[in-house]
C-alpha positions as CSV (number, residue, x, y, z in Angstrom):
1,X,69.0,68.7,140.2
2,X,71.7,68.4,137.6
3,X,72.1,65.1,135.7
4,X,75.5,64.2,134.3
5,X,76.2,61.2,132.1
6,X,79.7,60.3,130.8
7,X,80.4,58.3,127.7
8,X,83.3,57.6,125.4
9,X,85.4,55.3,127.6
10,X,87.0,52.1,126.3
11,X,90.2,50.2,125.8
12,X,93.1,51.7,123.9
13,X,96.8,51.0,123.3
14,X,99.5,53.2,124.7
15,X,99.8,56.3,122.6
16,X,96.2,56.2,121.6
17,X,93.4,58.7,122.0
18,X,89.9,58.8,123.4
19,X,87.3,61.6,123.7
20,X,85.1,61.5,126.7
21,X,81.7,63.3,126.8
22,X,79.7,64.5,129.7
23,X,76.1,65.3,128.8
24,X,74.4,67.6,131.3
25,X,70.8,68.4,131.9
26,X,68.4,69.8,134.5
27,X,69.8,73.2,135.2
28,X,71.3,76.2,133.5
29,X,74.9,75.2,132.9
30,X,76.5,78.6,132.8
31,X,76.3,78.7,136.6
32,X,78.8,75.8,136.9
33,X,82.4,74.8,136.7
34,X,82.6,71.2,135.3
35,X,85.4,69.0,136.4
36,X,86.9,65.7,135.3
37,X,88.1,63.4,138.0
38,X,89.5,59.9,137.7
39,X,90.0,57.1,140.1
40,X,92.6,54.4,139.4
41,X,92.4,50.9,141.0
42,X,93.4,51.2,144.7
43,X,93.8,55.0,144.6
44,X,91.8,58.0,145.6
45,X,89.7,60.1,143.2
46,X,91.8,63.0,141.7
47,X,90.7,66.0,139.8
48,X,92.5,66.3,136.5
49,X,90.8,69.1,134.6
50,X,88.0,71.6,134.8
51,X,86.2,74.2,132.7
52,X,83.9,77.1,133.5
53,X,80.9,76.7,131.3
54,X,80.2,80.4,130.8
55,X,83.6,81.6,129.7
56,X,85.5,78.4,128.9
57,X,88.4,79.0,131.4
58,X,90.3,75.8,131.9
59,X,92.6,74.0,134.4
60,X,94.8,70.9,134.1
61,X,96.7,69.0,136.6
62,X,100.4,68.5,135.7
63,X,100.1,64.9,134.9
64,X,97.7,65.5,131.9
65,X,98.9,69.0,130.8
66,X,99.8,69.0,127.1
67,X,98.0,65.7,126.5
68,X,94.4,66.3,127.5
69,X,92.1,69.1,126.4
70,X,88.8,70.0,128.0
71,X,86.1,71.9,126.1
72,X,82.4,72.5,126.1
73,X,79.6,72.7,123.5
74,X,77.0,75.2,124.7
75,X,74.5,74.1,122.1
76,X,74.7,70.5,123.1
77,X,75.1,71.0,126.9
78,X,78.1,68.8,126.8
79,X,81.6,68.9,128.2
80,X,84.4,67.0,126.5
81,X,87.7,65.6,127.5
82,X,90.0,64.9,124.6
83,X,92.8,62.5,125.8
84,X,95.8,62.0,123.6
85,X,99.1,60.0,124.0
86,X,97.5,57.8,126.6
87,X,99.7,55.7,128.9
88,X,98.8,52.8,131.2
89,X,99.0,55.2,134.1
90,X,95.8,56.9,132.7
91,X,93.8,53.7,133.3
92,X,91.0,54.7,135.6
93,X,87.3,55.3,135.9
94,X,86.7,58.9,134.7
95,X,83.9,61.0,136.3
96,X,82.3,64.2,135.4
97,X,81.4,66.6,138.2
98,X,79.7,69.9,138.8
99,X,79.2,71.2,142.3
100,X,77.7,68.3,144.2
101,X,76.6,66.3,141.2
102,X,78.5,63.4,139.7
103,X,78.0,61.2,136.7
104,X,78.3,57.4,137.1
105,X,81.7,57.3,135.5
106,X,83.2,55.7,132.4
107,X,86.1,53.2,132.3
108,X,89.3,54.0,130.4
109,X,91.8,51.2,130.0
110,X,95.2,51.7,128.4
111,X,97.0,48.5,127.8
112,X,99.1,46.8,125.1
């Protein structure tokens, strides 16, 4: 069993920044690729970024490339998503995922 808990969501104005955290526990993390998904109101869940915990290889979907950065802290067993230059289109519930495990999600709202 792998437990994932997201934090760091909130409300921000367009152009602002947030950093999401995903604290993981329960298993050795270097076996996993950690992914960030988001689900906007009325839309399906989409994968926006991922990182392999052992070597730090990353992936970004085009809509966040150049604005978001995923990283991990091996000592803290935590994966981060730094989100810059946020727009209202980034409003969604953001989820951390690894294999079949999901966190409960954290709400991000971008509004003026």
